[in-house]
The first five atom37 places (N, CA, C, CB, O) and aatype in JSON, in Angstrom:
{
  "aatype": [12, 14, 1, 16, 10, 16, 19, 7, 5, 10, 9, 8, 5, 10, 5, 16, 10, 3, 8, 2, 5, 14, 19, 13, 10, 0, 9, 2, 14, 3, 17, 14, 13, 0, 8, 1, 9, 15, 5, 19, 9, 16, 19, 16, 3, 7, 14, 15, 15, 14, 19, 18, 9, 0, 6, 2, 7, 5, 6, 7, 18, 10, 14, 14, 0, 9, 1, 16, 6, 10, 0, 17, 14],
  "atom_mask": [
    [1, 1, 1, 1, 1],
    [1, 1, 1, 1, 1],
    [1, 1, 1, 1, 1],
    [1, 1, 1, 1, 1],
    [1, 1, 1, 1, 1],
    [1, 1, 1, 1, 1],
    [1, 1, 1, 1, 1],
    [1, 1, 1, 0, 1],
    [1, 1, 1, 1, 1],
    [1, 1, 1, 1, 1],
    [1, 1, 1, 1, 1],
    [1, 1, 1, 1, 1],
    [1, 1, 1, 1, 1],
    [1, 1, 1, 1, 1],
    [1, 1, 1, 1, 1],
    [1, 1, 1, 1, 1],
    [1, 1, 1, 1, 1],
    [1, 1, 1, 1, 1],
    [1, 1, 1, 1, 1],
    [1, 1, 1, 1, 1],
    [1, 1, 1, 1, 1],
    [1, 1, 1, 1, 1],
    [1, 1, 1, 1, 1],
    [1, 1, 1, 1, 1],
    [1, 1, 1, 1, 1],
    [1, 1, 1, 1, 1],
    [1, 1, 1, 1, 1],
    [1, 1, 1, 1, 1],
    [1, 1, 1, 1, 1],
    [1, 1, 1, 1, 1],
    [1, 1, 1, 1, 1],
    [1, 1, 1, 1, 1],
    [1, 1, 1, 1, 1],
    [1, 1, 1, 1, 1],
    [1, 1, 1, 1, 1],
    [1, 1, 1, 1, 1],
    [1, 1, 1, 1, 1],
    [1, 1, 1, 1, 1],
    [1, 1, 1, 1, 1],
    [1, 1, 1, 1, 1],
    [1, 1, 1, 1, 1],
    [1, 1, 1, 1, 1],
    [1, 1, 1, 1, 1],
    [1, 1, 1, 1, 1],
    [1, 1, 1, 1, 1],
    [1, 1, 1, 0, 1],
    [1, 1, 1, 1, 1],
    [1, 1, 1, 1, 1],
    [1, 1, 1, 1, 1],
    [1, 1, 1, 1, 1],
    [1, 1, 1, 1, 1],
    [1, 1, 1, 1, 1],
    [1, 1, 1, 1, 1],
    [1, 1, 1, 1, 1],
    [1, 1, 1, 1, 1],
    [1, 1, 1, 1, 1],
    [1, 1, 1, 0, 1],
    [1, 1, 1, 1, 1],
    [1, 1, 1, 1, 1],
    [1, 1, 1, 0, 1],
    [1, 1, 1, 1, 1],
    [1, 1, 1, 1, 1],
    [1, 1, 1, 1, 1],
    [1, 1, 1, 1, 1],
    [1, 1, 1, 1, 1],
    [1, 1, 1, 1, 1],
    [1, 1, 1, 1, 1],
    [1, 1, 1, 1, 1],
    [1, 1, 1, 1, 1],
    [1, 1, 1, 1, 1],
    [1, 1, 1, 1, 1],
    [1, 1, 1, 1, 1],
    [1, 1, 1, 1, 1]
  ],
  "atom_positions": [
    [[130.74, 15.85, -5.8], [129.43, 15.48, -6.29], [128.55, 15.03, -5.11], [129.54, 14.36, -7.35], [129.0, 14.25, -4.27]],
    [[127.31, 15.52, -5.05], [126.42, 15.12, -3.95], [126.12, 13.63, -3.99], [125.12, 15.92, -4.01], [126.02, 13.03, -5.06]],
    [[125.97, 13.06, -2.84], [125.62, 11.65, -2.71], [124.11, 11.51, -2.7], [126.25, 11.04, -1.44], [123.43, 12.25, -1.99]],
    [[123.58, 10.58, -3.46], [122.15, 10.32, -3.49], [121.81, 9.26, -2.45], [121.69, 9.88, -4.89], [122.39, 8.18, -2.45]],
    [[120.88, 9.57, -1.59], [120.41, 8.64, -0.56], [119.33, 7.75, -1.15], [119.88, 9.4, 0.69], [118.43, 8.24, -1.84]],
    [[119.41, 6.46, -0.91], [118.38, 5.54, -1.42], [117.26, 5.4, -0.38], [118.99, 4.14, -1.75], [117.44, 5.76, 0.79]],
    [[116.12, 4.88, -0.81], [115.0, 4.63, 0.11], [115.44, 3.69, 1.22], [113.78, 4.05, -0.65], [115.12, 3.91, 2.39]],
    [[116.18, 2.64, 0.87], [116.66, 1.68, 1.87], [117.57, 2.34, 2.91], [0.0, 0.0, 0.0], [117.46, 2.05, 4.1]],
    [[118.46, 3.23, 2.47], [119.35, 3.93, 3.39], [118.56, 4.86, 4.3], [120.41, 4.71, 2.61], [118.85, 4.96, 5.49]],
    [[117.56, 5.55, 3.74], [116.72, 6.44, 4.55], [115.95, 5.64, 5.6], [115.74, 7.23, 3.65], [115.89, 6.04, 6.77]],
    [[115.35, 4.54, 5.2], [114.63, 3.68, 6.14], [115.57, 3.19, 7.24], [113.98, 2.47, 5.41], [115.22, 3.2, 8.42]],
    [[116.76, 2.76, 6.86], [117.74, 2.28, 7.84], [118.06, 3.36, 8.88], [119.03, 1.84, 7.13], [118.15, 3.07, 10.07]],
    [[118.22, 4.61, 8.42], [118.54, 5.69, 9.34], [117.36, 6.06, 10.23], [118.98, 6.91, 8.56], [117.57, 6.53, 11.36]],
    [[116.14, 5.86, 9.75], [114.95, 6.27, 10.51], [114.33, 5.17, 11.36], [113.92, 6.79, 9.56], [113.55, 5.47, 12.26]],
    [[114.64, 3.9, 11.1], [113.92, 2.79, 11.72], [114.05, 2.71, 13.23], [114.38, 1.52, 11.12], [113.18, 2.14, 13.89]],
    [[115.1, 3.26, 13.79], [115.27, 3.17, 15.25], [114.63, 4.34, 15.99], [116.74, 3.09, 15.59], [114.63, 4.36, 17.22]],
    [[114.09, 5.32, 15.26], [113.5, 6.5, 15.89], [112.05, 6.26, 16.26], [113.61, 7.71, 14.95], [111.4, 5.36, 15.72]],
    [[111.55, 7.05, 17.16], [110.14, 7.01, 17.55], [109.3, 7.38, 16.32], [109.85, 7.98, 18.74], [109.53, 8.42, 15.71]],
    [[108.34, 6.55, 15.97], [107.53, 6.76, 14.78], [106.61, 7.96, 14.89], [106.7, 5.53, 14.5], [105.99, 8.35, 13.9]],
    [[106.5, 8.56, 16.05], [105.67, 9.75, 16.24], [106.46, 11.05, 16.18], [104.94, 9.66, 17.56], [105.89, 12.13, 16.31]],
    [[107.78, 10.97, 15.99], [108.6, 12.18, 15.9], [108.3, 12.91, 14.6], [110.11, 11.83, 16.0], [108.15, 12.28, 13.56]],
    [[108.22, 14.26, 14.64], [108.04, 15.0, 13.4], [109.31, 14.95, 12.56], [107.65, 16.47, 13.69], [110.42, 14.82, 13.09]],
    [[109.15, 15.05, 11.25], [110.27, 15.0, 10.32], [110.32, 16.3, 9.53], [110.16, 13.78, 9.35], [109.29, 16.78, 9.05]],
    [[111.51, 16.88, 9.41], [111.7, 18.12, 8.66], [112.82, 17.93, 7.66], [112.0, 19.29, 9.61], [113.68, 17.07, 7.82]],
    [[112.81, 18.75, 6.62], [113.93, 18.83, 5.69], [114.78, 20.03, 6.09], [113.44, 18.95, 4.2], [114.25, 21.1, 6.36]],
    [[116.08, 19.86, 6.12], [116.99, 20.97, 6.35], [117.4, 21.48, 4.96], [118.25, 20.55, 7.22], [117.95, 20.72, 4.16]],
    [[117.13, 22.76, 4.69], [117.31, 23.29, 3.34], [118.16, 24.55, 3.35], [115.96, 23.57, 2.7], [118.06, 25.39, 4.25]],
    [[119.0, 24.68, 2.32], [119.72, 25.88, 1.95], [120.77, 26.31, 2.96], [118.75, 26.98, 1.73], [120.45, 26.95, 3.96]],
    [[122.03, 25.97, 2.71], [123.08, 26.35, 3.63], [123.28, 27.87, 3.76], [124.37, 25.73, 3.2], [123.8, 28.33, 4.78]],
    [[122.87, 28.66, 2.77], [123.0, 30.11, 2.89], [121.98, 30.69, 3.86], [122.85, 30.77, 1.51], [122.27, 31.67, 4.56]],
    [[120.81, 30.1, 3.91], [119.74, 30.5, 4.83], [119.17, 29.23, 5.43], [118.62, 31.35, 4.11], [118.15, 28.74, 4.96]],
    [[119.81, 28.68, 6.47], [119.45, 27.36, 6.98], [118.08, 27.32, 7.67], [120.5, 26.87, 7.94], [117.94, 27.77, 8.81]],
    [[117.1, 26.79, 6.96], [115.75, 26.67, 7.48], [115.34, 25.2, 7.59], [114.77, 27.42, 6.58], [115.9, 24.33, 6.93]],
    [[114.35, 24.95, 8.43], [113.7, 23.64, 8.52], [112.37, 23.75, 7.78], [113.49, 23.19, 10.02], [111.65, 24.73, 7.94]],
    [[112.06, 22.75, 6.97], [110.81, 22.72, 6.21], [110.04, 21.46, 6.55], [111.08, 22.81, 4.69], [110.63, 20.39, 6.74]],
    [[108.73, 21.59, 6.63], [107.87, 20.44, 6.87], [107.77, 19.58, 5.61], [106.46, 20.9, 7.33], [107.95, 20.07, 4.5]],
    [[107.5, 18.31, 5.8], [107.32, 17.35, 4.71], [105.83, 17.06, 4.55], [108.13, 16.03, 4.96], [105.12, 16.89, 5.54]],
    [[105.36, 17.02, 3.29], [103.94, 16.75, 3.1], [103.67, 15.35, 2.58], [103.35, 17.76, 2.16], [102.83, 14.64, 3.14]],
    [[104.34, 14.93, 1.53], [104.07, 13.61, 0.98], [105.28, 13.1, 0.21], [102.84, 13.64, 0.07], [106.2, 13.84, -0.11]],
    [[105.25, 11.81, -0.08], [106.29, 11.16, -0.86], [105.68, 10.77, -2.2], [106.88, 9.9, -0.1], [104.6, 10.17, -2.26]],
    [[106.38, 11.1, -3.28], [105.87, 10.84, -4.62], [106.92, 10.04, -5.39], [105.53, 12.18, -5.37], [108.11, 10.32, -5.3]],
    [[106.46, 9.05, -6.14], [107.36, 8.26, -6.98], [106.95, 8.41, -8.44], [107.37, 6.77, -6.56], [105.78, 8.61, -8.75]],
    [[107.93, 8.3, -9.3], [107.69, 8.3, -10.74], [108.07, 6.91, -11.21], [108.51, 9.44, -11.5], [109.23, 6.5, -11.06]],
    [[107.14, 6.17, -11.76], [107.4, 4.78, -12.13], [107.91, 4.69, -13.57], [106.13, 3.93, -11.96], [107.15, 4.42, -14.5]],
    [[109.22, 4.94, -13.72], [109.87, 4.84, -15.02], [110.78, 3.63, -15.1], [110.67, 6.1, -15.3], [111.48, 3.45, -16.1]],
    [[110.79, 2.8, -14.08], [111.65, 1.64, -14.07], [112.09, 1.3, -12.66], [0.0, 0.0, 0.0], [111.63, 1.92, -11.71]],
    [[112.97, 0.32, -12.53], [113.37, -0.15, -11.2], [114.14, 0.88, -10.37], [114.21, -1.37, -11.33], [114.12, 0.81, -9.14]],
    [[114.81, 1.84, -11.0], [115.55, 2.83, -10.23], [114.9, 4.2, -10.33], [117.01, 2.9, -10.71], [115.59, 5.23, -10.34]],
    [[113.58, 4.22, -10.42], [112.85, 5.49, -10.49], [113.06, 6.29, -9.22], [111.36, 5.24, -10.73], [113.11, 5.73, -8.13]],
    [[113.17, 7.62, -9.35], [113.4, 8.45, -8.16], [112.15, 8.58, -7.3], [113.88, 9.82, -8.57], [111.02, 8.42, -7.77]],
    [[112.38, 8.88, -6.05], [111.32, 9.17, -5.07], [111.52, 10.61, -4.64], [111.36, 8.17, -3.83], [112.65, 11.04, -4.38]],
    [[110.43, 11.37, -4.56], [110.51, 12.77, -4.18], [109.73, 12.99, -2.88], [109.96, 13.69, -5.3], [108.63, 12.47, -2.7]],
    [[110.33, 13.77, -1.99], [109.68, 14.16, -0.75], [109.27, 15.62, -0.91], [110.61, 13.95, 0.51], [110.13, 16.48, -1.1]],
    [[107.99, 15.88, -0.84], [107.47, 17.23, -1.08], [107.57, 18.09, 0.17], [106.03, 17.17, -1.54], [107.3, 17.64, 1.28]],
    [[107.96, 19.34, -0.04], [108.06, 20.34, 1.02], [106.66, 20.88, 1.31], [109.04, 21.48, 0.63], [105.85, 21.03, 0.4]],
    [[106.38, 21.18, 2.58], [105.04, 21.63, 2.98], [105.12, 22.86, 3.88], [104.3, 20.49, 3.69], [104.42, 22.93, 4.89]],
    [[105.95, 23.81, 3.52], [106.04, 25.04, 4.3], [107.25, 25.1, 5.19], [0.0, 0.0, 0.0], [107.82, 24.07, 5.57]],
    [[107.62, 26.3, 5.53], [108.81, 26.55, 6.34], [108.46, 26.54, 7.82], [109.45, 27.88, 5.96], [107.47, 27.13, 8.24]],
    [[109.28, 25.86, 8.6], [109.08, 25.76, 10.04], [109.84, 26.84, 10.79], [109.5, 24.39, 10.54], [109.4, 27.28, 11.85]],
    [[110.96, 27.27, 10.28], [111.79, 28.29, 10.93], [113.25, 27.98, 10.74], [0.0, 0.0, 0.0], [113.62, 27.04, 10.03]],
    [[114.11, 28.79, 11.37], [115.55, 28.57, 11.28], [115.95, 27.25, 11.93], [116.31, 29.73, 11.92], [115.35, 26.82, 12.92]],
    [[116.97, 26.62, 11.36], [117.51, 25.41, 11.98], [118.21, 25.78, 13.28], [118.49, 24.68, 11.02], [118.84, 26.83, 13.36]],
    [[118.11, 24.93, 14.29], [118.85, 25.18, 15.54], [120.36, 25.19, 15.26], [118.5, 24.1, 16.6], [120.83, 24.48, 14.38]],
    [[121.11, 26.0, 16.01], [122.56, 26.07, 15.8], [123.26, 24.71, 15.85], [123.17, 26.97, 16.84], [124.19, 24.48, 15.07]],
    [[122.84, 23.82, 16.71], [123.49, 22.5, 16.81], [123.33, 21.71, 15.51], [122.89, 21.7, 17.98], [124.26, 21.0, 15.11]],
    [[122.19, 21.83, 14.85], [121.96, 21.13, 13.58], [122.83, 21.75, 12.49], [120.46, 21.18, 13.18], [123.43, 21.03, 11.69]],
    [[122.89, 23.08, 12.44], [123.73, 23.76, 11.45], [125.21, 23.35, 11.63], [123.58, 25.33, 11.57], [125.93, 23.13, 10.65]],
    [[125.64, 23.24, 12.88], [127.01, 22.84, 13.16], [127.25, 21.41, 12.68], [127.31, 22.95, 14.67], [128.28, 21.13, 12.06]],
    [[126.32, 20.52, 12.97], [126.45, 19.11, 12.55], [126.53, 18.98, 11.03], [125.26, 18.27, 13.08], [127.24, 18.12, 10.51]],
    [[125.79, 19.85, 10.32], [125.81, 19.83, 8.85], [126.96, 20.65, 8.27], [124.49, 20.35, 8.32], [127.15, 20.67, 7.06]],
    [[127.72, 21.32, 9.12], [128.82, 22.21, 8.7], [128.31, 23.34, 7.82], [129.9, 21.41, 7.94], [128.96, 23.72, 6.85]],
    [[127.14, 23.88, 8.18], [126.54, 25.03, 7.48], [126.78, 26.26, 8.32], [125.01, 24.81, 7.21], [126.85, 26.17, 9.55]],
    [[126.89, 27.44, 7.68], [127.08, 28.68, 8.45], [125.88, 29.05, 9.29], [127.38, 29.82, 7.51], [125.9, 30.07, 9.98]]
  ]
}
């Protein structure tokens, strides 16, 4: 079962990085691409409401080192 990352866990992983670095989503292990992020959207249905990160276009293939780190072909 996939593990769900929380906002706190994401912030913890990102807080030590340069705030000017671009951020991409790595998508689809069958065709490993990098996608740009456009905005973050929340649905206010309660205290554990999900947060969605919207995709904003494809950047290109993921570098081989990233695919290796993710154990993707």
